[in-house]
C-alpha positions as CSV (number, residue, x, y, z in Angstrom):
1,X,-81.3,-170.3,41.6
2,X,-77.7,-171.4,41.3
3,X,-76.8,-175.0,42.2
4,X,-75.0,-175.6,45.5
5,X,-71.3,-176.4,45.1
6,X,-70.4,-180.1,44.8
7,X,-69.0,-181.6,48.0
8,X,-67.3,-184.7,46.5
9,X,-65.9,-186.0,43.3
10,X,-66.6,-189.3,41.5
11,X,-64.2,-190.4,38.8
12,X,-64.6,-193.1,36.2
13,X,-61.7,-195.5,35.5
14,X,-61.5,-196.8,32.0
15,X,-60.5,-194.2,29.4
16,X,-60.8,-191.5,32.1
17,X,-57.7,-192.2,34.2
18,X,-55.8,-194.4,31.8
19,X,-56.2,-195.6,28.2
20,X,-58.3,-198.8,28.3
21,X,-56.8,-199.9,24.9
22,X,-53.6,-200.7,26.8
23,X,-55.4,-203.1,29.1
24,X,-57.3,-204.7,26.2
25,X,-54.1,-205.2,24.2
26,X,-52.5,-206.9,27.2
27,X,-55.5,-209.1,28.0
28,X,-55.9,-210.1,24.4
29,X,-52.3,-211.3,24.3
30,X,-53.0,-213.4,27.4
31,X,-56.0,-215.0,25.6
32,X,-53.8,-215.7,22.6
33,X,-51.4,-217.6,24.8
34,X,-54.2,-219.6,26.4
35,X,-55.7,-220.4,23.0
36,X,-52.4,-222.0,22.0
37,X,-52.5,-224.1,25.1
38,X,-55.9,-225.6,24.0
39,X,-54.7,-226.4,20.5
40,X,-55.7,-223.3,18.6
41,X,-53.7,-220.9,16.6
42,X,-52.8,-218.5,19.4
43,X,-51.6,-215.7,17.1
44,X,-54.7,-215.9,15.0
45,X,-57.0,-215.8,18.0
46,X,-55.1,-212.9,19.5
47,X,-55.4,-210.9,16.2
48,X,-59.1,-211.7,15.9
49,X,-59.8,-210.8,19.5
50,X,-58.0,-207.4,19.0
51,X,-60.3,-206.7,16.1
52,X,-63.4,-207.6,18.0
53,X,-62.4,-205.5,21.0
54,X,-61.6,-202.6,18.7
55,X,-65.1,-202.8,17.2
56,X,-66.6,-202.4,20.7
57,X,-65.2,-203.4,24.0
58,X,-68.4,-203.0,26.0
59,X,-70.3,-205.9,24.3
60,X,-70.4,-209.5,25.5
61,X,-69.3,-212.4,23.4
62,X,-66.1,-211.0,22.0
63,X,-64.1,-214.2,22.5
64,X,-66.9,-216.2,21.0
65,X,-66.9,-214.0,17.9
66,X,-63.1,-214.1,17.7
67,X,-63.1,-217.9,17.7
68,X,-65.8,-218.0,15.0
69,X,-63.8,-215.5,12.9
70,X,-60.8,-217.9,12.9
71,X,-62.9,-220.8,11.8
72,X,-63.7,-222.5,15.1
73,X,-67.1,-224.4,14.6
74,X,-69.9,-223.0,16.7
75,X,-70.4,-226.5,18.1
76,X,-66.9,-226.3,19.7
77,X,-67.4,-223.0,21.5
78,X,-68.8,-224.5,24.6
79,X,-65.6,-226.3,25.3
80,X,-63.2,-223.7,24.2
81,X,-64.6,-220.4,25.4
82,X,-64.5,-220.9,29.2
83,X,-60.7,-221.4,29.5
84,X,-60.2,-218.3,27.3
85,X,-62.6,-216.2,29.3
86,X,-60.8,-217.4,32.4
87,X,-57.5,-216.2,30.9
88,X,-59.0,-212.8,30.2
89,X,-60.5,-212.5,33.6
90,X,-57.4,-213.6,35.5
91,X,-55.1,-211.4,33.5
92,X,-53.2,-209.0,35.7
93,X,-51.2,-206.5,33.7
94,X,-47.9,-205.5,35.4
95,X,-48.4,-201.8,34.6
96,X,-51.1,-199.6,33.1
97,X,-49.7,-196.0,32.7
98,X,-52.2,-193.3,33.6
99,X,-52.9,-190.5,31.2
100,X,-50.3,-187.7,31.4
101,X,-50.9,-185.6,34.4
102,X,-53.7,-187.8,35.7
103,X,-51.9,-188.9,38.9
104,X,-51.1,-185.4,40.0
105,X,-54.6,-184.2,39.1
106,X,-56.1,-187.1,41.1
107,X,-53.9,-186.3,44.0
108,X,-55.1,-182.7,44.0
109,X,-58.7,-183.8,44.0
110,X,-58.1,-186.2,46.8
111,X,-56.6,-183.4,48.9
112,X,-59.5,-181.1,48.2
113,X,-62.6,-183.2,48.7
114,X,-64.1,-186.7,49.3
115,X,-63.1,-188.8,46.3
116,X,-64.4,-192.1,44.9
117,X,-64.1,-194.1,41.7
118,X,-67.3,-195.6,40.1
119,X,-66.6,-198.2,37.4
120,X,-68.4,-200.9,35.5
121,X,-67.1,-204.4,34.8
122,X,-66.0,-207.7,36.3
123,X,-64.8,-206.9,39.9
124,X,-61.6,-208.9,39.6
125,X,-60.7,-207.2,36.3
126,X,-61.4,-203.7,37.6
127,X,-59.4,-204.4,40.7
128,X,-56.4,-205.6,38.6
129,X,-56.7,-202.4,36.5
130,X,-56.7,-200.1,39.6
131,X,-53.6,-201.9,41.0
132,X,-51.8,-201.8,37.7
133,X,-52.3,-198.0,37.3
134,X,-50.8,-197.5,40.8
135,X,-53.6,-195.0,41.6
136,X,-55.2,-197.2,44.3
137,X,-53.8,-195.2,47.2
138,X,-55.4,-192.0,45.8
139,X,-58.8,-193.7,45.5
140,X,-60.1,-194.5,49.0
141,X,-63.5,-195.6,47.8
142,X,-63.9,-197.8,44.7
143,X,-67.3,-199.1,43.8
144,X,-67.7,-201.6,41.0
145,X,-71.3,-201.6,39.8
146,X,-71.3,-205.3,39.0
147,X,-71.0,-206.1,42.7
148,X,-74.3,-204.5,43.2
149,X,-76.3,-206.6,40.8
150,X,-74.3,-207.5,37.7
151,X,-74.6,-205.9,34.3
152,X,-78.2,-204.8,35.0
153,X,-76.9,-202.1,37.4
154,X,-74.1,-200.7,35.3
155,X,-74.1,-197.0,34.6
156,X,-76.3,-195.2,33.9
157,X,-78.3,-197.2,36.5
158,X,-78.3,-195.0,39.6
159,X,-77.4,-197.8,42.1
160,X,-73.6,-197.3,41.8
161,X,-73.8,-193.5,42.3
162,X,-76.1,-194.0,45.3
163,X,-73.7,-196.5,46.8
164,X,-70.8,-194.1,46.3
165,X,-72.7,-191.3,47.9
166,X,-73.5,-193.5,50.9
167,X,-69.8,-194.5,51.2
168,X,-68.8,-190.8,51.1
169,X,-71.6,-189.7,53.4
170,X,-72.9,-187.2,50.9
171,X,-76.1,-186.6,49.0
172,X,-75.9,-187.9,45.4
173,X,-76.8,-184.6,44.0
174,X,-73.8,-182.9,45.7
175,X,-71.4,-185.1,43.8
176,X,-69.5,-184.1,40.7
177,X,-68.9,-187.0,38.2
178,X,-65.9,-187.0,35.8
179,X,-65.9,-189.6,33.0
180,X,-65.5,-190.2,29.3
181,X,-68.9,-191.6,28.3
182,X,-72.0,-189.4,27.9
183,X,-74.3,-192.4,27.9
184,X,-72.8,-193.7,31.2
185,X,-71.0,-191.2,33.3
186,X,-72.9,-188.1,32.3
187,X,-76.2,-190.0,32.3
188,X,-75.7,-191.5,35.8
189,X,-75.0,-188.0,37.1
190,X,-78.2,-186.8,35.6
191,X,-80.2,-189.5,37.4
192,X,-79.2,-187.7,40.7
193,X,-79.3,-184.2,39.5
194,X,-75.5,-184.0,39.8
195,X,-73.0,-182.2,37.7
196,X,-70.8,-184.1,35.2
197,X,-67.7,-183.2,33.4
198,X,-67.1,-185.2,30.2
199,X,-63.5,-186.0,29.3
200,X,-63.4,-186.4,25.5
201,X,-60.8,-189.2,25.1
202,X,-60.5,-192.9,24.6
203,X,-62.8,-195.3,22.7
204,X,-65.8,-193.0,23.0
205,X,-64.1,-189.7,22.2
206,X,-66.2,-189.1,19.2
207,X,-69.6,-190.1,20.8
208,X,-72.1,-187.3,20.7
209,X,-72.7,-185.2,23.8
210,X,-76.0,-186.9,24.6
211,X,-76.9,-186.2,27.3
212,X,-75.0,-183.0,27.6
213,X,-72.5,-182.6,30.4
214,X,-72.1,-179.6,32.6
215,X,-68.7,-179.2,30.9
216,X,-66.6,-180.9,28.3
217,X,-62.8,-181.0,28.3
218,X,-60.1,-182.9,26.5
219,X,-58.0,-184.3,29.4
220,X,-58.4,-185.5,32.9
221,X,-56.1,-182.8,34.4
222,X,-58.4,-180.2,32.7
223,X,-61.4,-181.8,34.3
224,X,-59.7,-181.9,37.7
225,X,-58.8,-178.2,37.4
226,X,-62.4,-177.3,36.6
227,X,-63.7,-179.5,39.4
228,X,-61.3,-177.8,41.9
229,X,-62.6,-174.4,40.9
230,X,-66.2,-175.5,41.4
231,X,-65.3,-177.0,44.8
232,X,-63.9,-173.6,45.7
233,X,-60.3,-174.8,45.7
234,X,-57.9,-172.5,43.7
235,X,-56.6,-174.0,40.5
236,X,-53.0,-174.9,40.5
237,X,-50.7,-172.9,38.2
């Protein structure tokens, strides 16, 4: 028996609609400036934080490790880390350019079906990212998983997808998820028996296809075109 067609589309944010490396570079620079204000070598902290973020942006404690890497004693972290974390969290980049074609592709999806964004992270940071991309008007529903219970309910926990489905008024299994990470976006779709399209780009572009997505493409516009065909909307030329 074939699956029923999806009735709505859920998109990830980071490394799906825009390159997250651009945000991280901007935020790391803001932390470097803040480090200089508390008497540290701002340039050294900036460089160390860039290295830590490049090694894995989804782990906690990156600022702590960056300070240790530039020779800050562990005993001094408690006093130095909070203002630097605040600088990172409060950072509002003036502009984050979406991937080529992403805005038009998102507009086509928004015109074709109920559309939402499901993203993990600090709510203030994620809101600043959406604003900086300029894609907010095309995303009528944005659910940040951390607002539902912190890190514990980040993807692939089903809470976020269930919340999105409720906001859209659709069954979770009738959603189509588009994202870059198999272990998060594809996996959260699997919890609901929904389709997922993996976009192989960004920090996790080389991650293995585990779990396997319904389809794998190289760009967000390609994912949107495929989604439109499944939704029964003719692909644009």
